[in-house]
ZAMARGU-4260 file (C-alpha; in steps of 0.2 Angstrom, whole numbers, plus 5000, padded with zeros to 4 digits):
<rodrens>
0) 5000/4999/5000 | 5015/5011/5006 | 5023/5007/4991 | 5009/5012/4977 | 5006/5028/4986
5) 5026/5034/4983 | 5024/5028/4965 | 5008/5041/4965 | 5017/5056/4972 | 5033/5052/4961
10) 5023/5052/4946 | 5018/5069/4952 | 5031/5076/4955 | 5041/5069/4938 | 5023/5079/4930
15) 5026/5096/4938 | 5044/5096/4933 | 5038/5093/4918 | 5027/5106/4914 | 5041/5119/4923
20) 5053/5115/4910 | 5038/5115/4896 | 5035/5133/4901 | 5055/5137/4905 | 5055/5133/4887
25) 5041/5143/4881 | 5049/5159/4888 | 5066/5156/4880 | 5070/5168/4865 | 5065/5159/4848
30) 5084/5155/4842 | 5089/5147/4861 | 5071/5138/4860 | 5074/5132/4843 | 5091/5125/4846
35) 5086/5117/4862 | 5073/5106/4855 | 5084/5102/4840 | 5100/5097/4849 | 5111/5112/4846
40) 5123/5127/4851 | 5114/5143/4850 | 5123/5154/4838 | 5129/5171/4847 | 5128/5180/4831
45) 5117/5194/4838 | 5129/5197/4852 | 5144/5198/4840 | 5138/5209/4829 | 5133/5220/4842
50) 5151/5222/4848 | 5159/5223/4831 | 5147/5238/4829 | 5156/5254/4837 | 5146/5266/4831
55) 5128/5267/4825 | 5117/5284/4822 | 5103/5290/4813 | 5106/5310/4810 | 5092/5312/4795
60) 5094/5329/4785 | 5109/5339/4789 | 5107/5357/4783 | 5122/5370/4777 | 5122/5385/4788
65) 5133/5399/4781 | 5132/5416/4785 | 5120/5429/4781 | 5127/5448/4776 | 5118/5462/4782
70) 5109/5473/4769 | 5113/5493/4769 | 5102/5503/4761 | 5107/5521/4755 | 5102/5537/4764
75) 5086/5541/4759 | 5078/5561/4760 | 5061/5563/4761 | 5052/5582/4759 | 5037/5590/4754
80) 5038/5605/4741 | 5022/5618/4741 | 5023/5630/4727 | 5009/5641/4722 | 5003/5640/4702
85) 4989/5646/4693 | 4977/5634/4691 | 4965/5642/4676 | 4967/5659/4667 | 4950/5664/4662
90) 4947/5676/4646 | 4940/5693/4651 | 4922/5696/4654 | 4909/5706/4655 | 4892/5706/4661
95) 4877/5718/4664 | 4861/5721/4668 | 4848/5735/4663 | 4829/5736/4657 | 4832/5728/4639
100) 4849/5720/4641 | 4854/5708/4655 | 4870/5697/4651 | 4878/5684/4665 | 4891/5674/4663
105) 4896/5655/4666 | 4914/5648/4669 | 4921/5633/4671 | 4937/5627/4678 | 4945/5610/4684
110) 4959/5606/4699 | 4968/5591/4693 | 4975/5586/4711 | 4961/5592/4722 | 4968/5582/4738
115) 4986/5591/4737 | 4979/5608/4732 | 4977/5621/4747 | 4972/5639/4748 | 4965/5642/4733
120) 4962/5661/4727 | 4950/5670/4713 | 4959/5689/4709 | 4953/5697/4695 | 4953/5716/4691
125) 4937/5727/4686 | 4940/5739/4673 | 4922/5744/4674 | 4912/5742/4689 | 4895/5748/4692
130) 4880/5739/4704 | 4885/5723/4717 | 4895/5708/4706 | 4887/5693/4714 | 4901/5677/4710
135) 4894/5659/4714 | 4905/5642/4716 | 4895/5629/4711 | 4880/5637/4715 | 4888/5644/4733
140) 4890/5663/4734 | 4908/5668/4738 | 4908/5687/4731 | 4895/5700/4732 | 4901/5717/4733
145) 4900/5734/4726 | 4918/5737/4719 | 4923/5754/4720 | 4940/5752/4710 | 4947/5744/4696
150) 4961/5733/4710 | 4951/5720/4720 | 4958/5709/4736 | 4960/5690/4729 | 4945/5680/4734
155) 4946/5666/4745 | 4939/5651/4740 | 4934/5638/4754 | 4940/5621/4751 | 4925/5611/4754
160) 4916/5620/4740 | 4929/5613/4727 | 4928/5597/4716 | 4938/5593/4702 | 4925/5599/4691
165) 4920/5617/4696 | 4908/5633/4689 | 4908/5651/4692 | 4893/5661/4688 | 4897/5681/4688
170) 4883/5692/4688 | 4879/5711/4692 | 4863/5715/4702 | 4849/5725/4693 | 4847/5745/4691
175) 4830/5746/4701 | 4821/5761/4695 | 4834/5768/4687 | 4828/5761/4671 | 4839/5772/4661
180) 4855/5764/4666 | 4861/5746/4663 | 4874/5740/4677 | 4890/5733/4668 | 4907/5725/4675
185) 4921/5721/4663 | 4933/5709/4673 | 4951/5705/4666 | 4966/5697/4671 | 4955/5682/4680
190) 4965/5669/4689 | 4965/5655/4700 | 4978/5653/4711 | 4982/5637/4722 | 4996/5630/4733
195) 5000/5613/4725 | 5010/5601/4739 | 5020/5591/4728 | 5021/5573/4739 | 5031/5562/4726
200) 5049/5566/4735 | 5039/5560/4752 | 5042/5542/4747 | 5057/5530/4744 | 5059/5515/4736
205) 5074/5501/4738 | 5077/5483/4734 | 5088/5472/4745 | 5092/5453/4739 | 5092/5437/4747
210) 5094/5420/4743 | 5086/5405/4745 | 5101/5398/4757 | 5103/5416/4766 | 5085/5414/4769
215) 5085/5397/4776 | 5099/5401/4788 | 5091/5416/4796 | 5085/5415/4813 | 5082/5435/4817
220) 5080/5451/4807 | 5080/5469/4810 | 5081/5485/4803 | 5090/5500/4809 | 5090/5519/4804
225) 5092/5536/4812 | 5079/5548/4807 | 5087/5566/4806 | 5074/5581/4805 | 5072/5599/4815
230) 5059/5592/4827 | 5045/5581/4830 | 5033/5595/4827 | 5037/5599/4809 | 5036/5581/4805
235) 5022/5568/4801 | 5020/5550/4803 | 5035/5539/4794 | 5030/5524/4789 | 5041/5510/4784
240) 5034/5495/4774 | 5045/5479/4767 | 5034/5467/4753 | 5020/5479/4756 | 5018/5474/4774
245) 5022/5488/4789 | 5033/5486/4801 | 5037/5502/4807 | 5024/5519/4808 | 5025/5533/4820
250) 5035/5549/4824 | 5053/5545/4828 | 5062/5554/4839 | 5075/5565/4829 | 5092/5559/4831
255) 5088/5543/4839 | 5094/5527/4832 | 5079/5516/4830 | 5079/5498/4830 | 5062/5488/4820
260) 5061/5468/4821 | 5056/5461/4805 | 5045/5446/4805 | 5054/5433/4795 | 5038/5427/4786
265) 5037/5443/4777 | 5056/5438/4768 | 5057/5436/4750 | 5070/5424/4743 | 5076/5435/4730
270) 5068/5453/4729 | 5063/5460/4744 | 5055/5480/4742 | 5059/5492/4757 | 5048/5508/4757
275) 5051/5522/4767 | 5036/5536/4768 | 5030/5551/4777 | 5015/5562/4776 | 5020/5577/4781
280) 5037/5588/4782 | 5055/5583/4777 | 5066/5567/4786 | 5084/5564/4783 | 5085/5544/4785
285) 5103/5539/4785 | 5114/5523/4791 | 5099/5511/4783 | 5104/5492/4789 | 5094/5475/4786
290) 5104/5464/4800 | 5101/5447/4801 | 5107/5435/4814 | 5111/5417/4807 | 5103/5401/4816
295) 5112/5391/4828 | 5124/5378/4817 | 5119/5360/4824 | 5134/5349/4831 | 5135/5335/4819
300) 5151/5325/4830 | 5148/5307/4834 | 5157/5298/4845 | 5164/5279/4848 | 5175/5270/4860
305) 5189/5257/4855 | 5199/5245/4867 | 5217/5237/4869 | 5208/5222/4861 | 5204/5232/4844
310) 5220/5243/4844 | 5230/5225/4843 | 5221/5218/4830 | 5223/5233/4820 | 5241/5232/4822
315) 5241/5213/4818 | 5232/5219/4801 | 5218/5207/4808 | 5202/5220/4805 | 5199/5236/4798
320) 5188/5249/4809 | 5178/5254/4792 | 5165/5271/4792 | 5148/5269/4782 | 5136/5282/4778
325) 5121/5278/4771 | 5112/5294/4761 | 5094/5293/4755 | 5095/5289/4735 | 5090/5306/4729
330) 5101/5309/4713 | 5112/5324/4720 | 5129/5324/4723 | 5134/5324/4741 | 5148/5335/4749
335) 5154/5339/4767 | 5170/5340/4776 | 5176/5326/4786 | 5185/5327/4803 | 5192/5309/4813
340) 5201/5314/4828 | 5208/5332/4820 | 5210/5321/4804 | 5203/5330/4790 | 5198/5322/4775
345) 5181/5326/4762 | 5166/5316/4755 | 5161/5320/4737 | 5147/5305/4734 | 5136/5304/4718
350) 5130/5286/4724 | 5119/5280/4741 | 5136/5274/4750 | 5151/5283/4755 | 5164/5270/4765
355) 5181/5273/4771 | 5194/5264/4782 | 5197/5273/4797 | 5215/5263/4803 | 5228/5270/4791
360) 5242/5257/4791 | 5253/5275/4789 | 5248/5282/4804 | 5245/5270/4819 | 5238/5282/4829
365) 5223/5287/4819 | 5212/5278/4827 | 5215/5278/4846 | 5212/5269/4862 | 5197/5276/4870
370) 5187/5290/4866 | 5186/5292/4846 | 5177/5305/4836 | 5170/5309/4818 | 5165/5327/4815
375) 5155/5331/4799 | 5151/5348/4792 | 5141/5349/4776 | 5144/5357/4760 | 5127/5352/4754
380) 5112/5348/4760 | 5114/5329/4765 | 5099/5316/4768 | 5108/5303/4780 | 5099/5285/4784
385) 5112/5279/4794 | 5131/5282/4801 | 5140/5268/4805 | 5157/5262/4810 | 5162/5244/4813
390) 5174/5231/4814 | 5177/5221/4798 | 5189/5206/4795 | 5203/5207/4783
</rodrens>
């Protein structure tokens, strides 16, 4: 009876141990599990491969970053000029008013640049003057008087009554109960005169150019200038536009250096138009410069360790240490400067792969025990899939 019970217990123990072994095998890596089941040794190739790879990086895109030259704009002078100008000369006219003879006159004239025309006056001489002379401008009375002499003070015309096309109406009063008389005016040297402001010199246009590479490398941009003027009360707002975008609109402090940030989004590859303009007074704008700050240069330096056993294998000429750079196959020429432990070389590759044996039989210290570095400075844009340094058997 006891022997039978002991046999059952032993069988249970064996089953438990077998189950644990099966679970252990199930949780083993696939390669080791297959090796056990096929009764062969596990190959340690993955570990060996890992030991043979000294460096493996995936840089992606590396862009060249060059300095951007500041752009100097010539000095500019903004000013307004106002001159008195004869807007219209009217032929001599006669107006009369009698019992059987009445004559009024209507005369038209134009103002080409009404917005920039001010202080408009009407002047004339009255060779004959009997009665009350009435002058209407666009149906509004601007003059009504009994003139006693040949010379008359100029008649100032309200600008609110003026249009681009205008009409004068000349008339004289009736004689009343003196039916035997005729009131008459003979007007000569009739002129319309106004002050015309030339604003064409209140705006200055210039151009500066940027290459696509310069534009890409710009981190920050500022416009600097010094405005010279008589006083703030003599000038109006100074506006500055770049590519139709207003970046400054204010009355600056005279002779005070001004710095204005330029949003990078308004800059173009190629021509960039910069405009200075004012609505009043005169400015001399000097020391104009568009200054740039470049983007921070990303340091493309990669480090790898070499132990003494590898150095020994190199010296025994058993192995090579090989650098391989895999590029995106974009059919472009790839150029870069290569610095390996302060030994300089270059890359000029059209294909997908660039390889270089780093150990040099003529320079045994080219690869050093301990820390080594590779520095990559692009001369063209580089799209790199992988950088790898590995040990290869000779």
